[in-house]
C-alpha positions as CSV (number, residue, x, y, z in Angstrom):
1,X,120.3,101.2,101.3
2,X,117.4,98.8,101.0
3,X,116.4,97.7,97.5
4,X,113.2,96.1,96.3
5,X,115.2,93.2,94.9
6,X,114.7,94.1,91.3
7,X,117.7,93.8,89.0
8,X,116.4,96.3,86.5
9,X,114.5,99.6,86.4
10,X,110.9,98.8,85.9
11,X,110.1,102.2,84.5
12,X,112.9,101.9,81.9
13,X,111.5,98.5,80.9
14,X,108.0,99.9,80.7
15,X,109.5,102.6,78.4
16,X,110.9,99.9,76.1
17,X,107.5,98.1,76.0
18,X,105.7,101.4,75.4
19,X,108.0,102.4,72.6
20,X,107.4,99.0,70.8
21,X,103.6,99.4,71.1
22,X,102.9,103.1,70.8
23,X,106.0,104.7,69.3
24,X,108.8,107.0,70.5
25,X,106.7,110.1,70.9
26,X,104.6,108.6,73.7
27,X,107.5,107.2,75.8
28,X,108.8,110.4,77.6
29,X,105.4,111.5,79.0
30,X,104.6,108.0,80.3
31,X,108.0,107.6,81.9
32,X,108.0,111.1,83.4
33,X,104.6,110.6,85.0
34,X,105.4,107.1,86.2
35,X,108.7,108.4,87.7
36,X,106.9,111.2,89.5
37,X,104.3,108.8,90.9
38,X,106.9,106.4,92.1
39,X,109.0,109.2,93.6
40,X,105.9,110.4,95.4
41,X,105.4,106.9,96.9
42,X,109.1,106.8,98.0
43,X,108.9,110.2,99.6
44,X,105.6,109.6,101.3
45,X,107.0,106.4,102.8
46,X,110.2,108.1,104.0
47,X,108.2,111.1,105.5
48,X,105.7,108.9,107.2
49,X,108.5,106.8,108.8
50,X,110.1,110.0,110.1
51,X,106.8,111.3,111.4
52,X,105.8,108.0,113.1
53,X,107.3,108.9,116.5
54,X,104.9,111.9,116.5
55,X,101.9,109.7,115.5
56,X,101.6,111.9,112.4
57,X,101.2,111.1,108.7
58,X,102.5,113.7,106.2
59,X,99.0,115.0,105.4
60,X,98.3,115.5,109.1
61,X,101.7,117.2,109.5
62,X,100.8,119.6,106.7
63,X,97.5,120.5,108.4
64,X,99.3,120.9,111.8
65,X,101.9,123.1,110.3
66,X,99.3,125.3,108.6
67,X,97.9,125.9,112.1
68,X,101.3,126.3,113.7
69,X,102.4,128.9,111.1
70,X,99.1,130.9,111.2
71,X,99.1,134.2,113.0
72,X,96.5,133.1,115.7
73,X,97.1,129.4,115.7
74,X,93.6,128.9,114.3
75,X,92.0,128.8,110.9
76,X,88.5,128.1,109.5
77,X,88.3,124.6,108.1
78,X,87.3,125.9,104.7
79,X,90.4,128.1,104.5
80,X,92.5,125.1,105.5
81,X,91.0,123.1,102.6
82,X,91.8,125.9,100.2
83,X,95.4,126.3,101.4
84,X,96.0,122.5,101.5
85,X,94.3,122.2,98.1
86,X,92.1,119.3,99.4
87,X,88.3,118.7,99.7
88,X,86.4,119.7,102.8
89,X,85.9,116.1,103.7
90,X,89.7,115.6,103.8
91,X,90.1,118.6,106.1
92,X,87.5,117.1,108.4
93,X,89.4,113.8,108.5
94,X,92.7,115.5,109.1
95,X,91.4,117.6,112.0
96,X,89.6,114.5,113.4
97,X,93.0,112.8,113.5
98,X,94.7,115.8,115.0
99,X,92.0,116.1,117.7
100,X,92.4,112.4,118.6
101,X,96.1,113.1,119.2
102,X,95.4,116.2,121.2
103,X,97.2,118.4,118.7
104,X,94.2,120.5,117.6
105,X,90.7,121.3,118.7
106,X,87.6,122.6,117.0
107,X,85.7,125.7,118.2
108,X,82.9,127.9,116.7
109,X,84.0,131.0,114.9
110,X,83.5,134.0,117.2
111,X,81.6,136.1,114.6
112,X,80.4,133.6,112.0
113,X,78.1,130.8,113.3
114,X,78.4,128.9,110.1
115,X,82.2,128.6,110.4
116,X,84.2,126.2,112.5
117,X,87.8,126.9,113.5
118,X,90.6,124.5,114.0
119,X,93.1,125.6,116.7
120,X,96.5,124.1,117.5
121,X,97.0,123.0,121.1
122,X,100.2,123.3,123.1
123,X,100.8,119.6,122.5
124,X,100.3,120.3,118.8
125,X,102.9,123.1,118.9
126,X,105.4,120.8,120.5
127,X,104.7,118.0,118.0
128,X,105.0,120.4,115.1
129,X,108.3,121.7,116.3
130,X,109.7,118.2,117.0
131,X,108.4,116.8,113.7
132,X,109.8,119.7,111.7
133,X,113.2,119.2,113.3
134,X,113.1,115.5,112.4
135,X,112.1,116.2,108.8
136,X,114.8,118.9,108.4
137,X,117.4,116.4,109.8
138,X,116.2,113.9,107.1
139,X,116.1,116.6,104.4
140,X,112.5,115.7,104.0
141,X,113.5,112.4,102.6
142,X,115.2,113.8,99.5
143,X,118.6,112.0,99.7
144,X,120.6,111.7,97.5
145,X,119.5,114.9,95.7
146,X,121.6,117.9,96.3
147,X,120.5,121.6,96.5
148,X,120.8,122.1,92.7
149,X,118.8,119.0,91.9
150,X,116.1,120.1,94.4
151,X,115.9,123.6,92.9
152,X,115.7,122.2,89.4
153,X,113.0,119.7,90.4
154,X,111.0,122.5,92.1
155,X,111.3,124.7,89.0
156,X,110.2,121.9,86.6
157,X,107.2,120.9,88.7
158,X,106.3,124.6,89.2
159,X,106.0,124.9,85.4
160,X,103.6,122.0,85.4
161,X,101.6,123.5,88.2
162,X,101.4,126.9,86.5
163,X,100.3,125.2,83.3
164,X,97.5,123.5,85.3
165,X,96.4,126.9,86.8
166,X,97.2,125.5,90.2
167,X,97.7,129.1,91.5
168,X,97.8,132.6,90.1
169,X,101.4,132.9,88.8
170,X,101.1,136.6,88.1
171,X,99.8,137.3,91.6
172,X,102.5,135.0,93.1
173,X,105.3,136.9,91.3
174,X,103.9,140.3,92.4
175,X,103.8,139.1,96.0
176,X,107.3,137.7,95.9
């Protein structure tokens, strides 16, 4: 396993410094957020390395999979933004990248002239399948966490998302 060369945990050290300046009550939130942000950096690096052979980044992979898993292999760009929870500009950039790779193409909506569809190509379907296989083999970069850790982490972060009104929790429970 590669290390950064640090002989100490910088987040724990930040916690010590924080505690000395702002008190014990402020340490846990700062350390939790800093840990989540660092974990996101670690996971993104692992995922992007796994996806490199497919010329994909993780955000492009998410967009590609949204198309791959859709009933018709096509979605309006606006709907993609809503489902990916990103701004329209980000969807445009993601689809631009997928088009350059030959994984998706844009077309006008057949009944709504104001709407543009993104459609997965056969090359996109092959890339999506291969990339998903590679990510599954790497457990989406989550080593050394086991299944129980992953479930616990998902549950804790879900509480944060529900508290932020990230989605309709009541509707989600009714659908599940």
